[in-house]
Residue, then its C-alpha position, 0 to 999 in steps of 0.5 A: m493474488n500470488q498467481g497474478l504476481a507471477l505474471m508480473g515478475g514474482g513476489s508475494g502478496a495478500e489481499a483482504t476485504y474489510a466490511g462493516g455496515d454499508k461500507s467496505f474496502t480492500l487492503s492489499v500488500m505486495a512484497d518483493n515484486p520487480m514492479v514495486g521496486a521500480m515504483a520506489a522512486m515514484f512513491g519516495n517523492p510523488m510530487l516530482m513524478g507528477m502524481s497528484g494526491e496528498i501525503v498522509r502519515v500513518g505513524r511514521q509511514r507515508f501514504v499517497d492519497q489519490e482520489g481515495e486510494l491510499t498507497g504506501l511503500v515500506d522498506s522500498r519493496i513492500l507496497v501497501q494499498a487501501s481502496g474503496a472507502p473514505r480515507e477516515d474509514m481506512l486509516p484505523v485499519l492502516e494504523t494497526i499494521d506493524y510497518d517495522g515488522l513488515t521490513g523484516f518480511g522475507r529476510 
């Protein structure tokens, strides 16, 4: 993933696939990428930016659910995305993430 981020201006990233039974989904995290920073306003208020989707809370963290892709922005610089399975299958994994800890990444 980091090679792809280099083409988009840099930053760090990681991606994992979670699978069980006949379902699987991908979880990706991108940090300190200029494109993520540019999207901060959009995820801060998705309805004003014309994004369709529902706001979903995972603890205190907000995610936008756009047709099965959950996208959240942590500390205005870290993008967390989960896609490929029903929301109820992805939420338990998203609930295990330490979002407060993520804010200290790279600092």
